[in-house]
Every structure is written in C-alpha cells, then in structure tokens.
C-alpha positions as CSV (number, residue, x, y, z in Angstrom):
1,X,29.8,38.1,49.0
2,X,31.1,39.7,45.7
3,X,32.3,36.3,44.6
4,X,28.8,34.8,45.1
5,X,27.2,37.7,43.2
6,X,29.6,37.3,40.3
7,X,28.9,33.5,40.2
8,X,25.1,34.2,40.3
9,X,25.4,36.9,37.6
10,X,27.5,34.5,35.4
11,X,25.0,31.7,35.9
12,X,22.1,34.0,35.0
13,X,24.0,35.2,31.9
14,X,24.6,31.6,30.9
15,X,20.9,30.8,31.2
16,X,20.1,33.9,29.1
17,X,22.6,32.7,26.4
18,X,21.0,29.2,26.4
19,X,17.5,30.7,26.1
20,X,18.6,33.0,23.3
21,X,20.4,30.2,21.5
22,X,17.3,28.0,21.7
23,X,15.1,30.8,20.5
24,X,17.4,31.4,17.5
25,X,17.5,27.7,16.7
26,X,13.7,27.5,16.7
27,X,13.3,30.7,14.7
28,X,15.9,29.9,12.0
29,X,16.0,26.1,11.8
30,X,12.7,24.8,13.1
31,X,10.3,27.5,12.2
32,X,9.2,26.0,8.8
33,X,8.7,22.5,10.4
34,X,6.7,23.9,13.3
35,X,4.7,26.2,11.1
36,X,3.6,23.3,8.8
37,X,3.2,20.7,11.5
38,X,-0.4,19.2,11.5
39,X,-0.2,19.5,15.3
40,X,0.2,23.3,15.2
41,X,-3.1,24.7,16.6
42,X,-3.0,27.4,14.0
43,X,-2.9,24.8,11.2
44,X,-5.3,22.3,12.8
45,X,-7.9,24.9,13.5
46,X,-7.6,26.7,10.2
47,X,-9.9,24.1,8.7
48,X,-12.7,25.2,11.0
49,X,-12.2,28.9,10.4
50,X,-12.2,28.7,6.6
51,X,-13.8,26.2,4.1
52,X,-11.3,23.6,2.8
53,X,-11.4,22.2,-0.7
54,X,-13.3,19.1,-1.6
55,X,-11.8,15.7,-2.1
56,X,-13.5,13.9,-5.0
57,X,-13.4,10.3,-6.2
58,X,-12.9,9.2,-9.8
59,X,-16.6,8.8,-10.3
60,X,-17.4,12.3,-8.9
61,X,-18.4,11.2,-5.5
62,X,-17.5,13.7,-2.8
63,X,-15.3,12.1,-0.2
64,X,-14.6,15.2,1.9
65,X,-16.0,18.7,2.1
66,X,-16.5,21.6,4.5
67,X,-20.0,22.6,5.6
68,X,-21.1,25.7,7.6
69,X,-22.2,24.9,11.1
70,X,-23.3,26.7,14.3
71,X,-20.9,26.6,17.2
72,X,-17.4,27.6,18.1
73,X,-16.2,27.3,14.5
74,X,-18.0,28.3,11.3
75,X,-16.9,25.3,9.3
76,X,-16.8,21.5,9.9
77,X,-15.3,18.8,7.7
78,X,-17.7,15.9,6.7
79,X,-16.9,12.6,5.1
80,X,-19.9,11.2,3.2
81,X,-18.4,7.7,2.7
82,X,-17.0,7.5,6.2
83,X,-14.8,4.4,6.9
84,X,-15.0,3.2,3.3
85,X,-12.3,5.7,2.2
86,X,-11.0,7.1,5.5
87,X,-7.8,5.0,5.1
88,X,-6.6,7.1,2.2
89,X,-8.6,10.4,2.6
90,X,-7.7,10.8,6.3
91,X,-9.2,13.7,8.2
92,X,-8.8,17.4,9.1
93,X,-9.5,17.8,12.8
94,X,-9.4,20.9,15.0
95,X,-8.0,18.7,17.8
96,X,-5.7,16.3,15.9
97,X,-4.6,18.1,12.8
98,X,-4.6,16.6,9.3
99,X,-4.0,13.0,8.3
100,X,-3.8,11.0,5.0
101,X,-4.5,12.9,1.8
102,X,-5.8,15.8,3.9
103,X,-2.2,16.1,5.1
104,X,-0.5,15.3,1.8
105,X,-2.3,18.0,-0.1
106,X,-3.0,20.4,2.7
107,X,-1.5,23.4,1.0
108,X,-4.0,23.0,-1.9
109,X,-7.0,22.1,0.3
110,X,-6.5,25.0,2.7
111,X,-7.8,28.4,1.6
112,X,-5.0,30.3,-0.1
113,X,-4.6,33.4,-2.3
114,X,-5.7,32.9,-5.9
115,X,-3.9,34.4,-9.0
116,X,-5.7,37.6,-9.9
117,X,-7.9,37.4,-13.1
118,X,-8.8,41.0,-13.2
119,X,-7.8,44.5,-12.0
120,X,-10.4,44.3,-9.2
121,X,-8.9,41.0,-8.0
122,X,-5.4,42.5,-8.2
123,X,-6.5,45.3,-5.9
124,X,-8.5,43.0,-3.6
125,X,-7.0,39.5,-3.8
126,X,-9.3,36.6,-3.2
127,X,-8.7,33.4,-1.3
128,X,-10.2,30.0,-1.8
129,X,-9.3,26.3,-1.7
130,X,-8.6,23.9,-4.5
131,X,-10.4,20.6,-5.2
132,X,-8.4,17.3,-5.0
133,X,-9.6,14.8,-7.6
134,X,-8.6,11.2,-7.0
135,X,-8.1,7.9,-9.0
136,X,-10.0,5.9,-6.3
137,X,-13.2,4.2,-7.4
138,X,-15.7,3.9,-4.6
139,X,-17.4,0.9,-6.2
140,X,-14.2,-1.1,-5.9
141,X,-13.7,0.1,-2.3
142,X,-17.2,-1.3,-1.6
143,X,-16.3,-4.7,-3.3
144,X,-13.2,-5.0,-1.2
145,X,-15.0,-4.1,2.1
146,X,-17.8,-6.6,1.3
147,X,-15.5,-9.4,0.3
148,X,-13.2,-9.0,3.3
149,X,-16.4,-9.3,5.4
150,X,-15.0,-7.8,8.6
151,X,-11.7,-9.8,8.5
152,X,-8.4,-8.0,9.0
153,X,-6.8,-7.5,5.6
154,X,-5.9,-5.2,2.7
155,X,-6.6,-4.9,-1.0
156,X,-5.0,-2.8,-3.6
157,X,-6.1,-2.4,-7.3
158,X,-3.8,-0.6,-9.7
159,X,-3.9,0.4,-13.3
160,X,-0.5,-1.1,-14.4
161,X,-0.3,1.3,-17.4
162,X,0.0,4.5,-15.4
163,X,0.1,3.5,-11.7
164,X,-3.3,4.9,-10.8
165,X,-4.6,3.5,-7.5
166,X,-8.2,2.4,-8.3
167,X,-8.8,0.9,-4.9
168,X,-6.9,0.8,-1.6
169,X,-9.0,-0.6,1.3
170,X,-7.9,-1.9,4.6
171,X,-9.6,-3.4,7.7
172,X,-9.6,-2.4,10.5
173,X,-10.4,1.2,9.7
174,X,-12.2,4.1,11.3
175,X,-15.1,6.6,11.0
176,X,-13.5,10.1,10.8
177,X,-16.6,11.9,11.9
178,X,-15.9,12.0,15.7
179,X,-12.4,13.2,15.1
180,X,-13.6,16.4,13.3
181,X,-16.0,17.3,16.2
182,X,-15.5,20.6,17.9
183,X,-16.1,18.8,21.2
184,X,-12.7,17.8,22.3
185,X,-14.1,15.1,24.6
186,X,-15.8,13.4,21.7
187,X,-12.6,13.7,19.5
188,X,-10.3,12.4,22.3
189,X,-12.5,9.4,22.9
190,X,-12.4,8.5,19.2
191,X,-8.6,9.1,19.0
192,X,-8.0,6.8,21.9
193,X,-10.2,4.1,20.3
194,X,-8.6,4.5,16.9
195,X,-5.0,4.3,18.1
196,X,-5.6,1.2,20.2
197,X,-4.5,-2.0,18.5
198,X,-6.9,-4.9,18.0
199,X,-6.3,-8.5,18.9
200,X,-4.0,-9.0,15.8
201,X,-2.0,-5.8,16.6
202,X,-3.5,-3.5,14.1
203,X,-4.7,0.1,15.0
204,X,-7.8,1.3,13.1
205,X,-6.1,4.6,12.3
206,X,-3.3,2.8,10.4
207,X,-3.6,1.7,6.7
208,X,-2.6,-1.9,6.4
209,X,-2.2,-1.7,2.6
210,X,0.7,0.6,2.9
211,X,1.9,0.5,6.6
212,X,1.9,-3.2,7.5
213,X,4.3,-5.9,6.1
214,X,3.8,-9.6,6.0
215,X,5.7,-12.6,4.6
216,X,4.5,-12.7,1.0
217,X,4.8,-16.5,0.8
218,X,4.6,-18.0,-2.6
219,X,3.6,-14.8,-4.4
220,X,7.4,-14.0,-4.1
221,X,8.1,-17.0,-6.3
222,X,7.2,-14.6,-9.2
223,X,10.3,-12.5,-8.2
224,X,12.4,-15.7,-7.8
225,X,11.2,-16.7,-11.3
226,X,12.2,-13.3,-12.6
227,X,15.7,-13.7,-11.1
228,X,16.1,-16.8,-13.2
229,X,14.8,-15.1,-16.3
230,X,17.2,-12.2,-15.8
231,X,20.4,-13.8,-14.7
232,X,20.2,-17.6,-15.0
233,X,18.0,-18.5,-18.0
234,X,19.7,-21.9,-18.0
235,X,17.8,-22.7,-14.9
236,X,14.4,-22.3,-16.7
237,X,14.8,-25.7,-18.2
238,X,16.5,-27.4,-15.3
239,X,14.4,-30.2,-13.8
240,X,14.3,-30.3,-10.0
241,X,13.7,-33.5,-8.1
242,X,10.1,-34.6,-7.5
243,X,10.1,-34.9,-3.7
244,X,8.2,-34.0,-0.6
245,X,11.0,-31.9,0.9
246,X,14.4,-30.4,0.2
247,X,17.5,-30.8,2.4
248,X,19.1,-27.5,3.3
249,X,22.9,-27.3,3.5
250,X,24.3,-26.4,6.9
251,X,21.1,-27.3,8.6
252,X,19.1,-30.4,9.8
253,X,15.9,-28.7,8.6
254,X,13.8,-30.3,5.9
255,X,11.8,-27.8,3.8
256,X,8.6,-29.6,3.1
257,X,6.0,-28.9,0.4
258,X,2.6,-27.6,1.6
259,X,0.5,-30.6,2.6
260,X,3.5,-32.9,2.4
261,X,2.8,-33.7,-1.3
262,X,5.5,-34.4,-3.8
263,X,6.4,-31.8,-6.4
264,X,9.3,-30.8,-8.7
265,X,10.2,-30.4,-12.4
266,X,11.1,-27.3,-14.3
267,X,10.0,-23.7,-13.4
268,X,7.1,-24.0,-15.9
269,X,5.9,-27.0,-13.9
270,X,6.7,-25.8,-10.4
271,X,5.2,-22.2,-10.5
272,X,1.6,-23.3,-11.2
273,X,1.8,-26.0,-8.5
274,X,3.7,-23.6,-6.2
275,X,6.3,-26.2,-5.4
276,X,8.1,-25.1,-2.2
277,X,11.1,-27.6,-2.1
278,X,11.8,-27.1,-5.8
279,X,11.8,-23.3,-5.5
280,X,14.0,-23.5,-2.5
281,X,16.5,-25.5,-4.6
282,X,16.1,-22.9,-7.4
283,X,16.8,-20.1,-5.0
284,X,20.0,-21.8,-3.8
285,X,21.1,-22.2,-7.4
286,X,20.4,-18.5,-8.1
287,X,22.4,-17.4,-5.1
288,X,21.8,-14.5,-2.7
289,X,23.4,-11.8,-4.9
290,X,21.1,-12.3,-7.9
291,X,18.0,-12.9,-5.8
292,X,18.6,-9.8,-3.6
293,X,19.4,-7.7,-6.7
294,X,16.1,-8.8,-8.3
295,X,14.1,-8.2,-5.2
296,X,15.6,-4.7,-5.0
297,X,14.8,-4.1,-8.7
298,X,11.1,-4.8,-7.9
299,X,11.1,-2.2,-5.1
300,X,11.9,-4.2,-2.0
301,X,14.0,-2.2,0.5
302,X,12.8,1.1,-1.0
303,X,9.7,3.1,-0.1
304,X,7.2,3.3,-2.9
305,X,6.7,6.9,-4.0
306,X,2.9,6.9,-3.2
307,X,1.5,10.3,-2.5
308,X,0.3,9.3,1.0
309,X,2.1,9.8,4.3
310,X,3.2,6.8,6.3
311,X,4.0,4.4,3.4
312,X,6.6,1.9,4.5
313,X,9.2,-0.1,2.5
314,X,9.1,-3.9,2.1
315,X,12.1,-6.0,3.1
316,X,14.3,-8.6,1.5
317,X,17.6,-9.7,3.2
318,X,20.9,-8.4,2.0
319,X,23.0,-10.5,-0.3
320,X,25.8,-10.7,2.3
321,X,23.4,-12.2,4.8
322,X,22.1,-14.8,2.4
323,X,25.6,-15.8,1.3
324,X,26.4,-16.9,4.9
325,X,23.0,-18.4,5.6
326,X,21.9,-20.9,2.9
327,X,18.8,-22.1,4.8
328,X,17.6,-18.5,5.0
329,X,18.3,-18.1,1.2
330,X,16.1,-21.2,0.6
331,X,13.2,-19.8,2.7
332,X,13.6,-16.3,1.3
333,X,13.2,-17.8,-2.2
334,X,9.6,-18.8,-1.3
335,X,8.8,-15.5,0.5
336,X,9.2,-16.6,4.0
337,X,11.4,-16.2,7.1
338,X,12.6,-12.6,7.0
339,X,11.0,-11.5,3.7
340,X,8.2,-8.9,4.3
341,X,5.9,-7.1,1.9
342,X,3.0,-4.6,2.0
343,X,-0.1,-5.2,-0.2
344,X,1.0,-2.2,-2.2
345,X,4.4,-3.7,-2.9
346,X,2.9,-7.0,-4.1
347,X,0.4,-5.1,-6.3
348,X,3.4,-3.3,-7.8
349,X,5.1,-6.6,-8.5
350,X,2.0,-7.9,-10.4
351,X,1.6,-4.5,-12.2
352,X,5.2,-4.4,-13.4
353,X,5.0,-7.9,-15.0
354,X,1.6,-6.9,-16.5
355,X,3.1,-3.7,-17.9
356,X,6.0,-5.3,-19.8
357,X,8.5,-5.1,-17.0
358,X,7.9,-1.4,-16.3
359,X,6.7,-0.4,-12.8
360,X,4.9,2.9,-12.8
361,X,4.9,5.1,-9.8
362,X,1.7,4.6,-7.8
363,X,-0.5,7.6,-7.2
364,X,-3.9,8.6,-5.7
365,X,-4.1,12.1,-7.1
366,X,-5.5,12.5,-10.6
367,X,-5.6,16.3,-10.8
368,X,-6.2,19.4,-8.7
369,X,-8.6,22.0,-9.8
370,X,-9.2,25.6,-8.6
371,X,-12.5,27.1,-7.6
372,X,-13.2,28.3,-11.1
373,X,-12.6,24.7,-12.5
374,X,-9.2,25.3,-14.1
375,X,-6.5,22.7,-13.7
376,X,-3.9,23.7,-11.1
377,X,-1.9,20.5,-11.2
378,X,-2.2,17.2,-13.0
379,X,-0.3,14.0,-12.0
380,X,2.5,13.2,-14.4
381,X,2.9,9.5,-15.0
382,X,6.4,8.4,-14.3
383,X,8.4,5.1,-14.1
384,X,9.5,4.1,-10.6
385,X,11.4,0.9,-11.4
386,X,12.2,-1.1,-14.5
387,X,12.9,-4.6,-13.2
388,X,12.4,-6.5,-16.5
389,X,12.5,-6.0,-20.2
390,X,9.4,-6.6,-22.2
391,X,10.7,-9.9,-23.5
392,X,11.6,-11.1,-20.0
393,X,8.2,-10.1,-18.6
394,X,6.5,-12.0,-21.5
395,X,8.2,-15.2,-20.3
396,X,6.5,-14.9,-16.9
397,X,3.0,-14.1,-18.0
398,X,2.1,-17.5,-19.4
399,X,3.4,-19.2,-16.2
400,X,1.0,-17.0,-14.2
401,X,-1.8,-17.8,-16.6
402,X,-1.2,-21.5,-15.9
403,X,-1.5,-20.9,-12.2
404,X,-5.1,-20.0,-13.0
405,X,-5.7,-22.6,-15.7
406,X,-4.5,-25.7,-13.8
407,X,-2.5,-24.5,-10.8
408,X,-3.2,-23.4,-7.3
409,X,-5.7,-20.7,-8.5
410,X,-7.6,-23.0,-10.8
411,X,-11.4,-22.7,-10.6
412,X,-11.4,-19.2,-9.1
413,X,-11.7,-16.8,-12.0
414,X,-14.0,-16.6,-15.0
415,X,-12.3,-17.9,-18.1
416,X,-13.4,-14.9,-20.1
417,X,-11.4,-12.5,-17.9
418,X,-8.1,-14.2,-18.9
419,X,-6.4,-13.7,-15.5
420,X,-2.8,-14.3,-14.6
421,X,-2.2,-14.9,-10.9
422,X,-0.1,-16.3,-8.1
423,X,-1.3,-17.5,-4.7
424,X,0.6,-17.2,-1.5
425,X,0.3,-18.9,1.9
426,X,3.0,-18.0,4.5
427,X,3.0,-20.3,7.6
428,X,4.3,-17.5,9.8
429,X,1.4,-15.7,11.5
430,X,1.2,-14.5,15.1
431,X,1.2,-18.1,16.4
432,X,2.0,-21.5,15.1
433,X,-1.6,-22.0,14.1
434,X,-1.8,-19.0,11.7
435,X,-1.1,-18.3,8.0
436,X,-0.9,-15.1,6.1
437,X,-2.9,-15.6,2.9
438,X,-2.1,-13.8,-0.4
439,X,-3.0,-13.5,-4.0
440,X,-1.7,-11.3,-6.8
441,X,-3.3,-11.1,-10.2
442,X,-3.6,-9.0,-13.4
443,X,-6.1,-9.1,-16.3
444,X,-6.7,-9.4,-19.2
445,X,-3.4,-11.3,-19.2
446,X,-2.3,-10.3,-22.7
447,X,-3.4,-6.7,-22.5
448,X,-3.6,-5.9,-18.8
449,X,-5.6,-3.0,-17.5
450,X,-5.7,-3.9,-13.8
451,X,-3.4,-5.5,-11.2
452,X,-4.6,-6.6,-7.8
453,X,-3.0,-7.7,-4.5
454,X,-4.9,-9.0,-1.5
455,X,-3.6,-10.1,1.9
456,X,-5.7,-11.6,4.7
457,X,-3.3,-12.2,7.6
458,X,-3.6,-14.5,10.7
459,X,-5.9,-17.1,9.2
460,X,-6.2,-20.6,10.4
461,X,-3.5,-23.0,9.5
462,X,-5.9,-24.9,7.2
463,X,-6.4,-21.7,5.2
464,X,-4.7,-20.9,1.9
465,X,-4.2,-18.0,-0.4
466,X,-6.5,-19.7,-2.9
467,X,-9.3,-20.2,-0.4
468,X,-9.2,-16.8,1.5
469,X,-7.5,-14.2,-0.7
470,X,-8.6,-15.8,-3.9
471,X,-12.3,-15.1,-3.8
472,X,-11.6,-11.4,-2.8
473,X,-9.3,-11.1,-5.7
474,X,-11.8,-12.6,-8.1
475,X,-14.5,-10.1,-7.1
476,X,-12.1,-7.2,-7.5
477,X,-10.9,-8.4,-10.9
478,X,-14.5,-8.8,-12.1
479,X,-15.6,-5.5,-10.7
480,X,-12.6,-3.5,-12.1
481,X,-13.0,-5.0,-15.6
482,X,-16.7,-4.3,-15.5
483,X,-16.1,-0.7,-14.4
484,X,-13.6,-0.1,-17.2
485,X,-16.2,-1.4,-19.7
486,X,-18.9,0.9,-18.3
487,X,-20.8,-2.0,-16.9
488,X,-22.3,-2.3,-13.3
489,X,-19.7,-3.6,-10.9
490,X,-22.3,-5.7,-9.0
491,X,-24.1,-8.7,-10.4
492,X,-21.1,-9.9,-12.4
493,X,-20.9,-13.0,-10.2
494,X,-23.2,-14.7,-7.8
495,X,-20.2,-15.5,-5.6
496,X,-19.3,-11.8,-5.0
497,X,-21.2,-10.1,-2.1
498,X,-22.7,-6.7,-2.9
C-alpha cells in the first residue's frame, strides 16, 4: 500500500511541476503576446468600453469612428464607406478583435494616457485616443471599384516619389458593420460568410492586393529587360529571330508567341510587341543567376514593408533551380510557370522605374495626431530597394512609353497623360480556359507622380491584359492625375464609369 501511495504522491507532484512550469512559461514568455493578441477578450472588448480614435482618409473623409450607443456596450465602431475601404481599414469587433489598420495602429487608436500639459493633468492624468491619418484617396478607391465592376481583382496606386499608397482596392471584399455588432449571432454569421472562399478561391475578408499572388505574365518582361540593362547591356542590341516559337533546350516544348504570330528583333522591338519567344531566348542568354538577382533586387522573395498585417512576399525561382531547368528559366523570363506576384509587388516594380531606379517603402499612414491636434508621429519616407541606377532606369522608360505608343497598350491612354506601361497575360489560371490579366503603368512618363498595377485573374482565354486590366488602369491614371491637379476625378473620360 505504501508503495502505491508513494507512486500516487510522486505522480501528483509531477503534475504539479508541469502545471507550475506551464504557468511560468505563460507568465514570463507568452504574457506579452497574449496581452496584445486581438483575440484577447480584454483587448477586443476595450473598443466598446472606450472611444477609439478616428481613421481619416487623405481628403478628410472619416473611414472609422466610435459612436455612443445604447446597449451592452457604450461605444460602437462605424465605417462610413463600408466595403470601399474595409480591405485596408479593417475592423474593431467585440467578438473578433482588430483587423487591418485597426490592428496595425491599435496602440494609437485605443484610449491611452496622454502626456500632461498642466499641473492639473499631472495630478489627474487624462486618457484619449489618437487619430490615424491615411494616404488613401476615396475617389480613387471608387474609380477602382467601378472599373472592376464586380469582377475579382485588385488595383494599387502609388506615389513613386515617396511610396504613399493612394489607392488599394480589392474584390471580393466585405461590409465591416455586422462584425462590430454587439450581437454575437449577427457577428458570427458575418464572420462565417466573410471567411468562406468564393468560386475562384478568394475569401472576402482577405485583401487580394497584398495577400494573393498570380503569375505576372509579360509585366515581368520589364524585370527581364532590367536584368539585361544591369548585367548584359550587350544583349540590348542583339537581334532575336523573328519566329512563332522558341525551342527550349532539354525539352520537346515549343514556347509559342501569343496568338501564334511571329515576332523578334532587339529588346527595343520586342518589349512593345511583348514577344514571348524572343524574351524566352533573352532569358536563357541572361542566365538564372542574373535574372534571379534582378528579381530579388526588385523585391521578389521579400515581404514589402507595408504597414498592414498579412502582406505576403512575391516569388521568383532560385538561381540554382533555373540553372538545372532551362525550360523553367525561359518561362520565368516571361513571368509564367512558378513566378508569382501580388498587385502591390507589380506596382512597386513600376514605381521604382518611374522613380529613377529607387523603390520607396510603401505606406498607408501619413501621420498620427493627438486629441488636441498635435502630431504624434509622421511617416518618414525611406528607400526599400534600389534595383537600378537613374541611368539604367532611364533606358527602360522609353521602351515602356513605346508599349503605349505602338505596342500592346496602344489606343488605351490619352496622349496628353504621357503614360509608360506594360501589359501582361498569363495563361495559367485555375483551369486551361483562364488567363490572369495584368497591366502596370506610370505617368507622366518623364516626371512620374503615380504608378499603377491592376490584376484581374481567371478571365476567359480570349481575354488579355490590354482588354481587361488596361481600361481599369486608364481610369485610375486619369483619375489620379486629375486629383493631383485639383480637378474632379470623374468626367475625365467617357469610357470610365462613375
């Protein structure tokens, strides 16, 4: 009996040690993480007990604010523009915590102690929340929504000079209002709906612009061109055969040009025409090491430092993989097979060329102000990548202008806007009959103030970047340039819905 008692006592002591160790681990190593988790009820319900700070767009429009209500909680969050800006603004819910910018800047938006300004405030400290002021322009968000016309897709507009995100819109999206309801049943029903993927595999609660990657297609030819400019300038003048297809070493595959038409020539001739077989041959001449290094220099395989949770990295194959797989190198050179990019990444590619080879860190926050209007924090512009010198970038700009003048983007933009662009059509959707359609652009070409990327995935096989993403890009370019000039963003073109 005594042996059994000793065993039982030892086992109980062991369990006690395990519980104590687990408690110590949580207390000393996990406490900060759990305390700041958006799923912590104390955090998620704090927004209903105290007023949170406002989130304000670049034009002064209120995107989020707390209002007094009757019910179990004294405050409720409201979002005046709803789904138009929910992808970036997010929500603050008593049931599901904080999301998006509400999460990114939660410490500022939550009520917190303010620095004393007088002896009275020193003796009786006051608490209030700060206001988050954004770079987002609601007018451009509206243009993107209207131009997408309900199709799945994403659009990003940047100021290449400082990285400010002027627009970031994705479809599908969601209305945040039900999520902030004090009725858990209402919030749970909305949560289930918003986290359920649609027919193309996209959940409304996600932000396609920063969280979904697609083969960038021929927009990647800009990066391939940059690789030649950087490491093999001799290839800029090399004439490639005018042919319908290119033969790929080590494979029986024939890489055909879109539509089966013949193309070739020098880079200056092939980029405007978006010549697939010619660029495949160019990529093989460049080699995997140079092409991979250039892609990495433009931000592939690295997460953009955007101040928004959930942003993912784009992907380009490793040089060692391409060295042993020449067909993959050929397809990677035209942005297909395993190459993947977000709309944000492609916008950054366009922006870096527009900005003389300097890629500025993208950002949504402009500044944060306190309840008395003083500036608490202002975003400091910073360089994220520097893929090209100014001279190297200047060699690519006229090639992209020619894409608009007489290439695959001809007839899309207004001549007065002086747009440089590149179309992209990747024949790799969710079935053999789909294409991912792209366009990147910046304007005015010689003194750029805007850079745009648009992706509309899973379109019919007869669709192209020029016909699907092109009109959306056109509307955003016109609207952004008008906005910067202080002009109305609507009515600049009869082809842009408003």
